[in-house]
N, C-alpha and C positions, 0 to 999 in steps of 0.2 A: 851264719856259719863262717868260721875263719878257715881259709883254704891253706893247705901246705904248698910247698914249692911245686910238687908234681901236679897237684890239682890246679894250681894257677896256670901251669903250662897247658894242661888239658883244656881249661876254660878258654885261654887265649886262642888255642887252635880251633876250638868249636866256633867261637865268635868270628875269627878270621875266615873260616870256611864259609860261614853263613853270610858274611859280608861279600865274599866273592861269588856266592851262589845263593842269593836271597830267596829263591823259590825252593831251595832244597829242604827236604824233610826225611827223616828216617827213624827206624826203631832204635832202641838202645843197642841191640846186637849189631845192627847195620852201622851205627856210628862207630862202635868199637872196631868192627871189621874193616869198613871202608874208609871212613873219615880219618881215623887214627892210623890206619895202614898206609894211607897216602902220605902222611906226615912222618912216618916211621917213629911214632911215639908208642912206647910200651905202656899199656894201660890195662887194668882189669875192668871187668864189667862193673864191679863195685865202685871203683874210682870214678868211672864215667857217670854212673847213676848218681853218686854223691854230687858231682859237679853239675849235672843237669838239674838236680833238685835246687841247688843254690842259685843257678841261673833263672829257674822258674820263680823262686822267691824274690829275686831282684827284678823280675819282670822282663828279662831279656829274651827268654825262651818261653814258648807256649807248648803245652802238652795237648795232643788231640787223640781221642779214642775213636776208632771206627767201628762199624757194626760188628765185626767178628771179634772185637775185644783187643785188637792190636793197638798199641800206643805209639804214636809218632811224635817227634819233637821237631819244632820249626822255630824260626826267629819270630819274635813278637813284633809285628809290623806296626803295632799301635804305639810303640815307644817313640 
């Protein structure tokens, strides 16, 4: 997937956040509310979901499902 300028900015912010906080993990909604909020980046849930999917495909992010069905996203430490 080719990212547009806004998605590139979101991707960079997510990767920078995880570099500074390598044990961080959150839900899609948490990433939009907290991670994007700290950086003052306007983003929709759809924008962030698309970026996370691209980062998963690139192997930079991993998706984890817990027992209650909640999905968390964390850095892929195997990279």
